[in-house]
MDAnalysis code that builds the backbone (N, CA, C; Angstrom):
import MDAnalysis as mda
import numpy as np

u = mda.Universe.empty(747, n_residues=249, atom_resindex=np.repeat(np.arange(249), 3), trajectory=True)
u.add_TopologyAttr("name", ["N", "CA", "C"] * 249)
u.add_TopologyAttr("resid", np.arange(1, 250))
u.add_TopologyAttr("resname", ["MET", "VAL", "ILE", "SER", "LEU", "ASP", "LEU", "PHE", "LEU", "TYR", "ILE", "LEU", "PRO", "GLU", "GLY", "ILE", "PRO", "ARG", "ASN", "SER", "LEU", "VAL", "ILE", "LEU", "ALA", "GLY", "LYS", "GLY", "GLY", "SER", "GLY", "LYS", "SER", "ALA", "ILE", "VAL", "ALA", "ASN", "ILE", "ALA", "LYS", "ASN", "ILE", "VAL", "GLU", "ASN", "GLY", "GLU", "PRO", "VAL", "VAL", "TYR", "VAL", "GLY", "LEU", "ASP", "ASP", "ASP", "PRO", "VAL", "THR", "ILE", "VAL", "GLU", "GLN", "LEU", "ASP", "SER", "PHE", "GLY", "LEU", "LYS", "VAL", "GLU", "GLU", "ALA", "ALA", "SER", "SER", "ARG", "LEU", "LEU", "MET", "LEU", "VAL", "ASP", "GLY", "PHE", "SER", "TYR", "LEU", "ILE", "LYS", "GLY", "ARG", "ARG", "GLU", "ARG", "ALA", "HIS", "PRO", "ALA", "VAL", "VAL", "GLU", "GLU", "VAL", "ASP", "PRO", "ARG", "ASN", "PRO", "ASP", "ASN", "VAL", "ALA", "SER", "ALA", "VAL", "LEU", "ARG", "VAL", "LEU", "GLU", "SER", "THR", "GLY", "LEU", "LYS", "GLY", "ARG", "GLY", "LEU", "VAL", "ILE", "ILE", "ASP", "SER", "LEU", "ASN", "GLU", "ALA", "MET", "ILE", "SER", "LEU", "ASP", "PRO", "THR", "ARG", "PHE", "ILE", "GLU", "PHE", "VAL", "LYS", "PHE", "LEU", "ARG", "ALA", "ASN", "VAL", "SER", "LYS", "ALA", "LEU", "ARG", "VAL", "PRO", "VAL", "ILE", "ALA", "THR", "LEU", "HIS", "THR", "SER", "THR", "GLU", "GLY", "PHE", "GLU", "GLU", "TYR", "LEU", "TYR", "THR", "ILE", "GLU", "HIS", "LEU", "VAL", "ASP", "GLY", "LEU", "ILE", "GLU", "THR", "GLN", "ASN", "LEU", "GLU", "GLU", "GLY", "LEU", "SER", "SER", "GLN", "LEU", "PRO", "MET", "GLN", "VAL", "ARG", "GLN", "VAL", "ILE", "ILE", "ARG", "LYS", "ILE", "LYS", "GLY", "VAL", "SER", "HIS", "ARG", "HIS", "GLY", "TRP", "VAL", "LEU", "TYR", "THR", "ILE", "ASP", "LYS", "THR", "GLY", "VAL", "LYS", "PRO", "VAL", "ILE", "LEU", "LYS", "VAL", "GLU", "LYS"])
u.atoms.positions = np.array([
    [-11.602, -0.387, 9.752],
    [-10.624, 0.947, 10.003],
    [-11.505, 2.116, 8.290],
    [-11.554, 2.907, 8.715],
    [-12.529, 3.681, 7.849],
    [-11.130, 4.614, 6.752],
    [-11.131, 4.568, 5.761],
    [-10.149, 5.119, 4.760],
    [-11.188, 6.830, 4.177],
    [-11.100, 7.683, 4.890],
    [-11.728, 8.538, 4.406],
    [-11.348, 9.686, 3.200],
    [-10.999, 8.675, 1.812],
    [-10.674, 9.487, 1.029],
    [-12.423, 9.514, -0.160],
    [-12.270, 10.102, -0.971],
    [-13.377, 9.823, -1.386],
    [-13.626, 8.787, -2.150],
    [-12.480, 8.496, -2.576],
    [-12.758, 7.548, -3.470],
    [-12.595, 6.217, -2.962],
    [-12.289, 6.111, -1.515],
    [-12.826, 4.910, -1.168],
    [-13.964, 4.824, 0.425],
    [-14.406, 6.326, 0.225],
    [-15.605, 6.569, 1.143],
    [-16.440, 5.785, -0.164],
    [-16.258, 6.149, -1.698],
    [-17.221, 5.402, -2.178],
    [-17.435, 4.011, -2.786],
    [-15.987, 3.421, -2.843],
    [-16.018, 1.760, -3.069],
    [-15.803, 0.855, -1.976],
    [-15.436, 1.646, -1.006],
    [-15.351, 0.684, 0.387],
    [-15.779, 1.811, 1.578],
    [-17.106, 2.176, 1.802],
    [-18.294, 3.094, 2.704],
    [-17.699, 2.329, 4.033],
    [-17.154, 1.034, 4.490],
    [-17.804, 1.058, 5.482],
    [-15.702, 0.317, 5.948],
    [-15.006, 0.896, 5.527],
    [-13.715, 0.998, 5.391],
    [-13.467, -0.451, 5.643],
    [-12.223, -0.769, 5.849],
    [-11.315, -2.136, 6.349],
    [-11.601, -2.511, 7.434],
    [-11.546, -4.123, 7.950],
    [-11.303, -4.457, 8.996],
    [-10.403, -4.515, 9.294],
    [-9.730, -4.124, 10.700],
    [-8.434, -3.873, 11.081],
    [-7.886, -5.010, 11.156],
    [-8.273, -6.437, 10.889],
    [-7.504, -7.727, 10.714],
    [-7.559, -8.100, 9.487],
    [-6.928, -7.448, 8.398],
    [-7.260, -7.830, 7.220],
    [-6.112, -7.385, 6.564],
    [-5.811, -8.290, 5.691],
    [-4.158, -8.135, 4.489],
    [-5.053, -7.739, 2.960],
    [-4.865, -6.782, 2.912],
    [-5.197, -6.521, 1.682],
    [-4.494, -6.091, 0.405],
    [-4.406, -6.766, -0.245],
    [-3.399, -6.434, -1.564],
    [-3.941, -5.670, -2.687],
    [-2.866, -4.520, -3.042],
    [-3.335, -3.484, -4.316],
    [-2.476, -3.739, -5.357],
    [-3.130, -4.748, -6.506],
    [-2.595, -4.889, -7.181],
    [-2.918, -4.227, -9.088],
    [-1.615, -4.365, -10.061],
    [-1.758, -3.026, -11.237],
    [-0.619, -3.587, -11.616],
    [-0.525, -3.003, -12.902],
    [0.265, -2.868, -13.802],
    [1.239, -1.648, -13.411],
    [2.070, -1.303, -14.017],
    [3.172, -0.148, -13.756],
    [2.116, 1.299, -14.546],
    [2.489, 2.293, -13.100],
    [2.178, 3.094, -13.663],
    [0.401, 3.344, -13.433],
    [0.352, 2.210, -13.054],
    [-1.782, 2.603, -12.468],
    [-1.896, 2.983, -11.495],
    [-1.090, 3.466, -10.711],
    [-1.499, 4.450, -9.359],
    [-1.565, 3.972, -8.053],
    [-0.798, 2.709, -8.278],
    [-0.700, 1.735, -6.533],
    [0.024, 2.842, -5.158],
    [1.108, 3.177, -6.185],
    [2.082, 3.789, -4.958],
    [0.872, 5.171, -4.281],
    [0.638, 5.987, -5.908],
    [0.149, 6.834, -5.399],
    [-1.399, 7.123, -4.295],
    [-2.043, 5.943, -4.520],
    [-3.523, 5.778, -3.627],
    [-2.515, 5.691, -2.546],
    [-1.286, 4.667, -2.115],
    [-1.253, 4.448, -0.564],
    [-0.563, 5.474, -0.315],
    [0.309, 6.501, -0.946],
    [0.805, 8.136, -0.495],
    [-0.572, 8.464, 0.095],
    [-1.728, 8.314, -0.723],
    [-3.270, 9.177, -0.232],
    [-3.477, 8.381, 1.195],
    [-3.515, 7.312, 0.801],
    [-4.151, 6.061, 2.326],
    [-3.109, 6.937, 3.538],
    [-1.860, 6.721, 3.421],
    [-1.070, 6.969, 4.379],
    [-0.953, 8.511, 5.072],
    [-1.037, 8.878, 4.124],
    [-1.846, 10.715, 4.660],
    [-2.972, 10.675, 5.230],
    [-3.888, 9.847, 4.940],
    [-5.078, 9.869, 5.803],
    [-5.235, 9.407, 6.602],
    [-4.668, 8.263, 6.525],
    [-4.681, 7.746, 8.292],
    [-3.645, 8.344, 9.574],
    [-2.694, 9.208, 8.963],
    [-2.203, 10.149, 9.328],
    [-2.402, 11.047, 9.981],
    [-3.606, 11.693, 9.278],
    [-4.587, 12.590, 9.453],
    [-5.550, 12.759, 10.957],
    [-5.675, 11.426, 10.620],
    [-6.090, 10.610, 11.668],
    [-6.373, 10.356, 13.087],
    [-5.011, 10.895, 12.802],
    [-4.228, 10.564, 14.491],
    [-3.652, 8.829, 14.899],
    [-3.977, 8.138, 13.663],
    [-3.430, 7.086, 13.745],
    [-1.843, 6.862, 13.101],
    [-1.092, 5.839, 13.722],
    [0.629, 5.781, 12.986],
    [0.441, 4.900, 12.017],
    [1.368, 4.950, 11.173],
    [1.627, 4.073, 9.512],
    [2.768, 3.684, 9.603],
    [3.114, 2.243, 9.611],
    [4.577, 1.922, 8.845],
    [4.154, 2.010, 7.621],
    [5.320, 2.225, 7.198],
    [5.614, 2.133, 5.491],
    [6.281, 1.919, 5.216],
    [6.698, 0.471, 4.973],
    [8.015, -0.013, 4.209],
    [8.317, 0.441, 2.943],
    [9.251, 0.358, 2.831],
    [9.728, 1.320, 1.128],
    [10.481, 0.251, 0.682],
    [10.077, -0.334, -0.400],
    [11.174, -1.503, -1.159],
    [11.705, -1.689, -2.249],
    [10.681, -0.051, -2.847],
    [10.851, -0.071, -4.599],
    [11.911, 0.822, -4.817],
    [11.809, 2.051, -3.536],
    [12.090, 3.409, -3.898],
    [12.688, 3.698, -2.649],
    [13.602, 5.043, -2.813],
    [14.220, 5.673, -1.697],
    [13.531, 6.188, -0.544],
    [14.244, 6.373, 0.435],
    [13.244, 6.802, 1.914],
    [12.317, 8.098, 1.455],
    [13.686, 9.204, 1.150],
    [13.666, 10.390, 0.267],
    [12.780, 11.139, -0.879],
    [12.829, 9.778, -2.046],
    [11.269, 10.032, -2.912],
    [10.204, 9.156, -2.290],
    [10.003, 8.396, -1.160],
    [8.516, 8.039, -0.418],
    [8.080, 9.290, -0.173],
    [9.342, 10.051, 0.528],
    [8.578, 11.176, 1.745],
    [8.272, 12.667, 0.631],
    [8.649, 12.869, -0.615],
    [8.716, 13.543, -0.969],
    [7.686, 13.401, -1.494],
    [7.535, 12.196, -2.270],
    [5.490, 11.745, -2.870],
    [4.791, 12.112, -1.822],
    [4.813, 12.033, -0.607],
    [3.839, 11.926, 0.745],
    [3.978, 13.647, 0.572],
    [4.805, 14.009, 1.080],
    [4.973, 16.210, 1.185],
    [4.126, 16.484, -0.401],
    [4.047, 15.544, -1.634],
    [3.438, 16.424, -2.878],
    [1.798, 16.413, -2.536],
    [1.840, 14.981, -1.840],
    [0.168, 15.542, -1.201],
    [-0.686, 16.132, 0.060],
    [0.491, 16.658, 0.231],
    [0.141, 17.441, 1.264],
    [0.328, 17.036, 2.953],
    [0.991, 15.846, 2.949],
    [1.289, 15.466, 4.310],
    [2.921, 16.175, 4.647],
    [2.458, 16.705, 6.707],
    [3.113, 17.203, 7.179],
    [4.412, 15.968, 7.773],
    [5.374, 15.638, 6.896],
    [6.160, 14.572, 7.203],
    [7.180, 14.832, 8.395],
    [7.792, 15.530, 8.193],
    [8.434, 15.707, 9.808],
    [7.841, 15.973, 10.712],
    [6.498, 16.865, 11.110],
    [5.926, 16.362, 12.032],
    [5.344, 14.733, 12.429],
    [5.232, 14.864, 11.611],
    [4.441, 12.976, 11.155],
    [5.496, 12.229, 12.280],
    [7.075, 12.064, 11.441],
    [8.012, 11.393, 11.993],
    [8.163, 11.918, 13.232],
    [8.454, 12.936, 13.489],
    [8.817, 13.268, 15.449],
    [7.802, 13.072, 16.071],
    [6.456, 13.220, 15.907],
    [5.313, 12.464, 16.449],
    [5.447, 10.993, 16.519],
    [5.694, 9.911, 15.763],
    [5.467, 8.818, 15.584],
    [4.628, 8.479, 14.367],
    [4.172, 8.921, 13.904],
    [2.949, 8.586, 13.623],
    [2.963, 8.206, 11.548],
    [4.507, 8.748, 11.232],
    [5.242, 8.231, 10.292],
    [6.549, 7.363, 10.860],
    [6.345, 6.372, 10.103],
    [8.044, 5.183, 10.575],
    [7.830, 4.447, 9.115],
    [9.077, 4.828, 8.899],
    [9.430, 4.008, 7.951],
    [10.847, 3.065, 8.127],
    [10.428, 1.875, 7.490],
    [11.158, 0.505, 7.508],
    [11.930, 0.721, 5.429],
    [13.095, 1.307, 5.936],
    [14.069, 1.512, 4.467],
    [14.590, 0.084, 4.270],
    [14.022, -0.466, 3.125],
    [14.705, -1.733, 1.898],
    [14.748, -1.336, 0.988],
    [15.499, -0.208, 0.913],
    [15.949, 0.104, -0.902],
    [17.711, 0.510, -0.607],
    [17.893, 1.342, 0.693],
    [19.146, 2.054, 0.755],
    [20.385, 1.126, 1.186],
    [19.636, -0.189, 0.531],
    [21.013, -1.408, 1.283],
    [21.584, -1.148, 0.179],
    [21.037, -0.795, -1.425],
    [21.953, -0.829, -2.331],
    [22.995, 0.394, -2.350],
    [22.842, 1.190, -1.694],
    [23.758, 2.446, -2.115],
    [25.215, 1.942, -1.363],
    [26.143, 1.768, -2.226],
    [27.615, 1.835, -1.683],
    [28.106, 2.582, -0.829],
    [28.484, 2.553, 0.435],
    [29.475, 3.609, 0.969],
    [28.345, 4.426, 1.287],
    [27.077, 4.196, 1.937],
    [26.491, 5.265, 2.335],
    [26.376, 4.966, 4.770],
    [26.126, 5.846, 4.993],
    [27.054, 5.220, 6.250],
    [25.869, 6.152, 7.552],
    [25.085, 7.101, 6.996],
    [23.624, 7.095, 8.132],
    [21.662, 7.137, 6.942],
    [21.460, 7.133, 8.088],
    [19.879, 6.759, 8.009],
    [19.560, 8.232, 6.564],
    [18.574, 7.616, 5.661],
    [18.478, 8.562, 4.365],
    [17.701, 9.728, 4.761],
    [17.050, 9.163, 6.017],
    [15.648, 9.965, 6.352],
    [15.418, 10.413, 7.483],
    [15.429, 11.459, 8.416],
    [14.970, 11.045, 10.152],
    [13.724, 9.921, 10.506],
    [12.501, 10.244, 9.420],
    [11.889, 9.092, 9.305],
    [12.245, 7.727, 9.282],
    [13.332, 7.135, 9.074],
    [13.418, 5.953, 9.129],
    [13.709, 5.605, 10.461],
    [12.822, 4.452, 10.603],
    [13.336, 3.872, 11.940],
    [13.974, 2.191, 11.604],
    [14.006, 1.950, 10.773],
    [14.836, 0.554, 10.496],
    [15.402, 0.481, 9.312],
    [15.912, -0.260, 9.159],
    [16.509, -0.538, 7.537],
    [16.811, -1.994, 7.444],
    [16.785, -2.320, 6.067],
    [16.649, -3.913, 6.022],
    [16.706, -4.283, 4.468],
    [17.205, -5.666, 4.814],
    [18.036, -6.093, 3.017],
    [17.162, -6.723, 2.880],
    [16.078, -6.686, 1.959],
    [14.902, -7.369, 1.448],
    [15.105, -8.358, 0.751],
    [16.433, -9.274, 0.733],
    [16.640, -9.949, -0.125],
    [16.294, -11.773, 0.605],
    [16.629, -11.518, 1.866],
    [15.866, -12.135, 2.812],
    [14.662, -11.160, 3.501],
    [13.277, -11.916, 2.717],
    [12.255, -11.465, 3.392],
    [12.092, -11.755, 4.641],
    [12.361, -12.775, 5.152],
    [12.219, -12.786, 6.633],
    [13.028, -11.370, 7.663],
    [13.864, -10.468, 7.361],
    [14.005, -9.464, 7.501],
    [13.391, -8.243, 7.515],
    [12.361, -8.517, 6.336],
    [10.942, -7.739, 5.925],
    [9.682, -7.590, 7.710],
    [9.593, -9.062, 7.501],
    [8.251, -9.114, 8.701],
    [9.010, -8.935, 9.985],
    [10.514, -9.220, 10.256],
    [10.855, -9.160, 11.424],
    [10.796, -7.580, 11.727],
    [11.510, -6.274, 10.831],
    [11.733, -5.427, 11.630],
    [9.989, -4.767, 11.675],
    [9.159, -5.240, 11.093],
    [7.452, -4.466, 10.824],
    [7.241, -5.071, 12.589],
    [7.238, -5.911, 12.567],
    [7.116, -6.643, 13.989],
    [7.871, -6.054, 14.795],
    [8.834, -5.632, 14.914],
    [9.647, -4.830, 15.947],
    [9.558, -3.471, 16.137],
    [9.160, -3.009, 15.325],
    [8.252, -1.619, 14.991],
    [6.873, -1.613, 15.858],
    [6.422, -2.444, 15.487],
    [5.115, -2.287, 16.158],
    [5.266, -2.971, 17.569],
    [5.756, -4.004, 17.995],
    [6.385, -3.670, 19.104],
    [6.566, -2.982, 20.430],
    [7.539, -2.016, 19.458],
    [8.394, -1.083, 20.331],
    [7.311, -0.099, 20.327],
    [6.281, 0.406, 19.308],
    [5.660, 1.334, 19.454],
    [4.187, 0.759, 20.367],
    [4.107, -0.363, 20.856],
    [2.865, -0.997, 21.482],
    [2.005, -1.033, 20.092],
    [2.015, -0.800, 19.121],
    [0.758, -0.859, 18.308],
    [-0.430, -1.986, 18.334],
    [-1.803, -2.101, 18.561],
    [-2.181, -3.250, 18.154],
    [-3.710, -2.040, 18.366],
    [-4.209, -3.114, 17.326],
    [-5.772, -2.407, 17.078],
    [-5.880, -0.971, 16.743],
    [-4.501, -0.637, 16.137],
    [-4.900, 0.601, 15.310],
    [-3.866, 0.883, 14.888],
    [-3.496, 2.104, 14.047],
    [-2.551, 1.929, 12.492],
    [-2.424, 1.564, 11.618],
    [-1.579, 1.371, 11.042],
    [-1.798, 0.838, 9.196],
    [-0.509, 0.512, 9.188],
    [0.077, -0.923, 8.096],
    [1.514, -0.999, 7.287],
    [0.810, -1.242, 6.346],
    [1.591, -0.320, 5.562],
    [2.014, -0.598, 4.081],
    [3.371, -1.008, 3.875],
    [3.447, -1.623, 2.581],
    [4.318, -2.406, 1.881],
    [4.310, -2.019, 0.513],
    [5.565, -1.288, 0.101],
    [5.287, -1.056, -1.409],
    [6.933, -1.440, -1.446],
    [6.607, -2.659, -2.164],
    [5.747, -3.303, -2.884],
    [6.545, -5.054, -2.418],
    [5.135, -5.848, -2.588],
    [5.731, -7.070, -2.243],
    [6.752, -8.176, -3.791],
    [6.841, -6.906, -4.697],
    [7.545, -7.967, -5.623],
    [8.959, -8.475, -5.407],
    [9.527, -6.978, -4.409],
    [11.202, -7.692, -4.272],
    [10.779, -9.276, -3.523],
    [10.074, -9.575, -2.275],
    [9.969, -10.889, -1.841],
    [9.622, -12.041, -2.637],
    [8.858, -11.866, -3.977],
    [8.779, -12.155, -5.164],
    [9.828, -12.862, -5.938],
    [10.897, -11.956, -5.977],
    [11.769, -11.886, -6.573],
    [13.004, -13.070, -5.714],
    [13.046, -12.982, -4.334],
    [13.988, -13.558, -4.050],
    [13.338, -14.654, -3.282],
    [12.174, -15.665, -3.452],
    [11.521, -16.590, -2.843],
    [11.220, -17.471, -3.970],
    [11.224, -18.201, -3.834],
    [10.295, -19.362, -4.550],
    [8.667, -19.260, -4.036],
    [7.663, -20.132, -5.239],
    [6.432, -19.956, -4.829],
    [5.516, -20.679, -3.192],
    [6.421, -21.251, -2.973],
    [5.966, -22.201, -1.509],
    [6.622, -20.620, -0.326],
    [7.925, -20.357, -0.568],
    [8.241, -19.751, 0.711],
    [7.726, -18.123, 0.596],
    [6.943, -17.579, -0.886],
    [6.179, -16.199, -0.900],
    [5.191, -16.114, 0.240],
    [4.746, -17.825, -0.127],
    [3.315, -17.806, 0.299],
    [3.188, -17.800, 1.682],
    [4.402, -18.580, 2.266],
    [4.798, -18.689, 3.685],
    [5.004, -17.172, 4.194],
    [5.379, -16.075, 3.625],
    [5.974, -15.158, 4.130],
    [4.683, -14.238, 4.067],
    [3.571, -14.011, 3.151],
    [2.324, -13.852, 2.846],
    [1.888, -14.676, 3.867],
    [1.566, -15.067, 4.654],
    [0.430, -16.246, 5.602],
    [1.271, -15.542, 6.818],
    [2.841, -15.640, 6.867],
    [3.185, -14.937, 8.150],
    [2.958, -13.527, 9.056],
    [3.037, -13.023, 7.391],
    [2.210, -11.455, 8.015],
    [1.023, -11.324, 8.398],
    [0.085, -12.093, 7.233],
    [-1.338, -11.850, 7.670],
    [-1.850, -12.571, 9.079],
    [-0.619, -13.489, 9.410],
    [-1.143, -14.139, 10.768],
    [-0.756, -13.529, 11.681],
    [0.453, -12.582, 11.858],
    [1.363, -11.863, 13.027],
    [0.867, -10.342, 13.319],
    [0.660, -9.703, 12.016],
    [0.431, -8.363, 11.911],
    [-1.110, -8.231, 12.316],
    [-1.523, -8.887, 10.706],
    [-3.234, -8.868, 10.747],
    [-3.916, -9.453, 12.424],
    [-3.887, -10.519, 11.833],
    [-4.771, -11.181, 12.628],
    [-4.836, -11.227, 14.185],
    [-2.644, -11.912, 14.975],
    [-2.823, -11.536, 16.438],
    [-2.577, -9.550, 16.868],
    [-2.299, -8.510, 16.144],
    [-1.808, -7.198, 16.540],
    [-3.488, -6.331, 15.848],
    [-4.194, -7.144, 14.875],
    [-5.261, -6.462, 14.407],
    [-4.754, -4.806, 14.029],
    [-3.620, -5.191, 13.129],
    [-3.331, -4.032, 12.621],
    [-3.243, -4.152, 10.503],
    [-3.864, -3.269, 10.183],
    [-4.236, -4.307, 8.295],
    [-3.229, -3.984, 8.238],
    [-2.928, -4.590, 7.196],
    [-1.786, -4.170, 6.196],
    [-2.192, -4.186, 4.866],
    [-1.541, -3.106, 3.535],
    [-2.398, -2.478, 2.552],
    [-1.018, -2.870, 1.458],
    [-0.479, -3.986, 0.913],
    [0.684, -4.350, 0.032],
    [0.580, -3.791, -1.089],
    [1.177, -3.457, -2.167],
    [1.306, -3.318, -3.453],
    [1.575, -4.556, -3.514],
    [1.502, -4.650, -5.152],
    [1.866, -5.850, -6.296],
    [1.631, -5.440, -7.614],
    [3.002, -5.329, -8.140],
    [2.883, -5.025, -9.845],
    [3.018, -6.567, -10.263],
    [1.809, -6.357, -11.159],
    [1.484, -7.533, -12.145],
    [2.002, -6.889, -13.729],
    [3.368, -6.396, -14.039],
    [3.414, -6.467, -15.077],
    [4.205, -7.596, -16.069],
    [3.610, -8.732, -15.583],
    [4.820, -9.563, -16.085],
    [3.240, -10.773, -15.779],
    [3.216, -11.903, -16.856],
    [2.703, -12.787, -16.517],
    [3.296, -13.453, -14.958],
    [4.227, -14.009, -15.195],
    [5.102, -14.649, -13.851],
    [4.678, -13.701, -12.917],
    [4.351, -12.424, -12.650],
    [3.514, -12.132, -11.379],
    [2.429, -12.031, -10.937],
    [1.611, -11.878, -12.328],
    [0.523, -12.184, -12.108],
    [0.111, -13.699, -11.968],
    [1.090, -14.431, -12.345],
    [0.777, -15.932, -11.106],
    [1.185, -16.135, -10.295],
    [1.498, -14.892, -9.815],
    [1.904, -15.462, -8.187],
    [0.919, -14.813, -7.363],
    [0.219, -13.640, -7.954],
    [-1.275, -12.901, -7.365],
    [-2.120, -14.134, -7.488],
    [-2.124, -14.764, -8.612],
    [-3.412, -15.947, -8.166],
    [-3.065, -16.878, -6.863],
    [-1.960, -17.328, -6.520],
    [-1.079, -18.223, -5.923],
    [-2.024, -17.842, -4.379],
    [-1.693, -16.074, -3.973],
    [-1.848, -16.159, -2.869],
    [-3.428, -15.150, -2.746],
    [-4.241, -15.124, -3.708],
    [-5.622, -14.984, -3.887],
    [-6.417, -15.361, -2.470],
    [-6.517, -16.444, -2.589],
    [-7.210, -17.142, -1.766],
    [-6.805, -16.996, -0.449],
    [-5.610, -16.621, 0.156],
    [-5.191, -16.664, 1.210],
    [-4.909, -15.366, 1.939],
    [-5.198, -14.070, 1.150],
    [-6.146, -12.591, 1.492],
    [-7.059, -12.574, 1.910],
    [-7.074, -11.116, 2.727],
    [-8.908, -10.788, 3.503],
    [-9.385, -9.829, 1.931],
    [-8.233, -9.639, 1.204],
    [-8.842, -8.563, 0.377],
    [-8.185, -8.251, -0.974],
    [-8.946, -8.263, -1.899],
    [-7.622, -7.594, -3.288],
    [-8.663, -6.789, -4.338],
    [-7.713, -5.442, -3.957],
    [-8.294, -4.551, -5.017],
    [-7.485, -3.868, -6.845],
    [-7.827, -4.427, -7.555],
    [-6.923, -4.453, -9.002],
    [-7.171, -2.435, -9.287],
    [-6.070, -1.987, -10.041],
    [-6.490, -1.208, -10.729],
    [-5.787, -1.101, -11.708],
    [-6.200, 0.049, -12.963],
    [-5.904, -0.219, -14.284],
    [-5.813, 0.939, -15.001],
    [-4.877, 1.171, -15.948],
    [-5.329, 2.294, -16.407],
    [-6.014, 1.979, -18.100],
    [-6.614, 3.259, -18.368],
    [-7.991, 3.143, -19.164],
    [-6.600, 3.055, -20.468],
    [-8.178, 2.752, -21.129],
    [-7.455, 2.013, -23.059],
    [-7.393, 3.228, -23.304],
    [-6.301, 3.804, -24.377],
    [-5.627, 4.879, -25.205],
    [-6.775, 5.472, -25.267],
    [-7.579, 4.782, -26.559],
    [-8.579, 5.834, -26.990],
    [-9.651, 6.536, -26.128],
    [-9.838, 5.895, -25.028],
    [-10.736, 6.693, -23.786],
    [-10.243, 7.634, -22.866],
    [-8.952, 7.374, -22.588],
    [-8.073, 8.495, -22.017],
    [-8.488, 9.487, -22.582],
    [-7.902, 9.161, -24.232],
    [-7.304, 10.449, -24.298],
    [-8.775, 11.543, -24.952],
    [-9.894, 11.096, -24.527],
    [-11.202, 11.826, -24.881],
    [-11.563, 12.594, -23.546],
    [-10.292, 11.959, -22.354],
    [-10.648, 12.874, -21.129],
    [-10.293, 14.145, -20.620],
    [-10.705, 15.187, -20.036],
    [-9.870, 16.399, -19.466],
    [-9.027, 16.157, -18.348],
    [-8.698, 15.086, -17.708],
    [-7.849, 14.658, -17.029],
    [-7.429, 13.668, -16.932],
    [-6.533, 12.741, -16.319],
    [-5.777, 11.532, -16.561],
    [-6.812, 10.589, -15.777],
    [-7.460, 9.963, -15.809],
    [-8.082, 8.626, -15.486],
    [-7.741, 7.298, -15.121],
    [-7.885, 6.822, -14.257],
    [-8.225, 5.650, -14.336],
    [-8.979, 4.172, -13.294],
    [-8.900, 3.274, -13.377],
    [-9.958, 2.412, -13.275],
    [-9.477, 1.506, -12.056],
    [-10.922, 1.365, -11.034],
    [-10.583, 0.551, -9.650],
    [-11.249, -0.606, -9.549],
    [-11.321, -2.001, -9.065],
    [-12.290, -2.542, -8.797],
    [-11.841, -3.358, -7.694],
    [-12.972, -3.633, -7.176],
    [-12.409, -4.384, -5.608],
    [-12.933, -6.288, -6.105],
    [-12.561, -6.867, -5.881],
    [-12.147, -8.231, -6.622],
    [-12.857, -8.837, -5.564],
    [-12.506, -8.494, -3.747],
    [-12.365, -9.540, -3.006],
    [-12.503, -9.047, -1.655],
    [-12.846, -8.831, -0.532],
    [-12.981, -8.051, 0.297],
    [-13.597, -8.940, 1.998],
    [-13.119, -9.387, 2.709],
    [-13.874, -10.033, 3.963],
    [-14.560, -8.861, 4.983],
    [-15.702, -9.499, 5.065],
    [-16.578, -8.663, 6.402],
    [-17.309, -7.750, 6.215],
    [-17.114, -6.781, 5.001],
    [-17.310, -5.797, 4.609],
    [-18.485, -5.569, 3.344],
    [-19.289, -4.773, 2.896],
    [-19.680, -4.722, 1.604],
    [-18.911, -3.539, 1.278],
    [-19.067, -3.685, -0.428],
    [-18.271, -2.202, -0.825],
    [-19.249, -2.529, -2.435],
    [-18.611, -1.632, -3.319],
    [-19.572, -1.640, -4.747],
    [-18.673, -2.087, -5.276],
    [-19.256, -2.908, -6.335],
    [-18.782, -4.129, -7.425],
    [-18.583, -3.065, -8.967],
    [-18.138, -3.634, -9.617],
    [-17.530, -3.662, -10.507],
    [-16.912, -2.313, -10.599],
    [-15.947, -1.759, -11.885],
    [-15.083, -0.782, -12.056],
    [-15.537, 0.052, -12.190],
    [-14.760, 1.248, -11.068],
    [-14.716, 2.462, -10.933],
    [-13.722, 3.528, -11.405],
    [-13.811, 4.514, -12.232],
    [-13.229, 5.674, -13.014],
    [-12.634, 6.021, -11.289],
    [-11.094, 6.540, -11.804],
    [-10.583, 7.330, -10.463],
    [-9.669, 8.475, -10.752],
    [-9.394, 9.478, -10.248],
    [-8.707, 10.735, -10.561],
    [-7.795, 10.654, -9.632],
    [-6.083, 11.325, -9.294],
    [-5.414, 11.302, -8.741],
    [-5.070, 12.903, -8.733],
    [-4.936, 13.817, -7.695],
    [-4.478, 15.106, -7.769],
    [-4.097, 15.583, -6.083],
    [-3.569, 17.023, -6.437],
    [-3.001, 16.794, -5.020],
    [-3.796, 17.037, -3.638],
    [-5.152, 16.835, -3.750],
    [-6.313, 17.076, -3.028],
    [-6.748, 15.536, -2.528],
    [-6.434, 14.647, -3.040],
    [-7.028, 13.316, -3.016],
    [-7.017, 12.339, -3.992],
    [-7.503, 11.263, -3.546],
    [-8.352, 10.450, -4.489],
    [-9.851, 10.012, -5.261],
    [-9.952, 10.500, -5.888],
    [-12.014, 10.896, -6.409],
    [-11.974, 10.138, -7.366],
    [-13.509, 9.340, -7.298],
    [-13.844, 8.660, -8.178],
    [-14.452, 10.062, -9.238],
    [-14.963, 9.997, -10.215],
    [-15.166, 10.189, -11.515],
    [-16.547, 9.565, -11.712],
    [-17.379, 10.018, -12.265],
    [-18.546, 9.956, -12.688],
    [-19.034, 10.674, -13.594],
    [-19.406, 9.819, -14.762],
    [-19.507, 10.239, -16.215],
    [-20.584, 10.423, -16.493],
    [-21.016, 11.566, -17.249],
    [-22.645, 11.478, -17.398],
    [-22.609, 11.093, -18.914],
    [-23.898, 10.568, -19.627],
    [-23.692, 10.257, -20.864],
    [-24.871, 11.109, -21.484],
    [-24.694, 11.699, -22.510],
    [-25.835, 12.672, -22.707],
    [-26.346, 11.837, -23.690],
    [-28.332, 12.058, -23.768],
    [-28.681, 11.283, -24.347],
    [-28.932, 12.287, -26.026],
])
């Protein structure tokens, strides 16, 4: 699957294999949710469905972010190109109706098996095989709910039953703001097909640039070539773009 965003054409020109589970990791504020929102927009606009599993935020906020990057959410939802699995609204007391028409499943992620089952139900009901994308934002909810052994089994289940069996790639974000979450990342790094890390720049360097710039690196990706080393990038309303700095002699 080719992700035709400028940044990804630069760092992953061959795209990601359709049988991949890829982790997008980084500390809070490093751009992960904005990146996956842009990926979702790009895949939908290329005519493939996206199942967006929102565990960190409510569907309305997710929709607003997608809309801010130019995705026609209502049109995508009505044509079943955007399907939200809502793993946030269970927290809202007294709520009786779904938060947005794009929501096709609601789950309580305190039992992560509910999340995996919901994803499989959506994929099976829409007949997705060998096309489309699943985005999970983020895996931290499952980390909090499970001990390390069960969390590993959860990731292995998703990879086996979604990425491998159905050839639907999964991109899952992972917040590494604490040492504990970083340790979880190390426990699953060898199990996944790809690991992409994003970081904020050091304050001294970022203050010298005329735009907000972050950096990204492909730690591993199976089956395709990729650019090595850290790459600077920026996000605006038109997409995610690499930033090339010219050094004056």
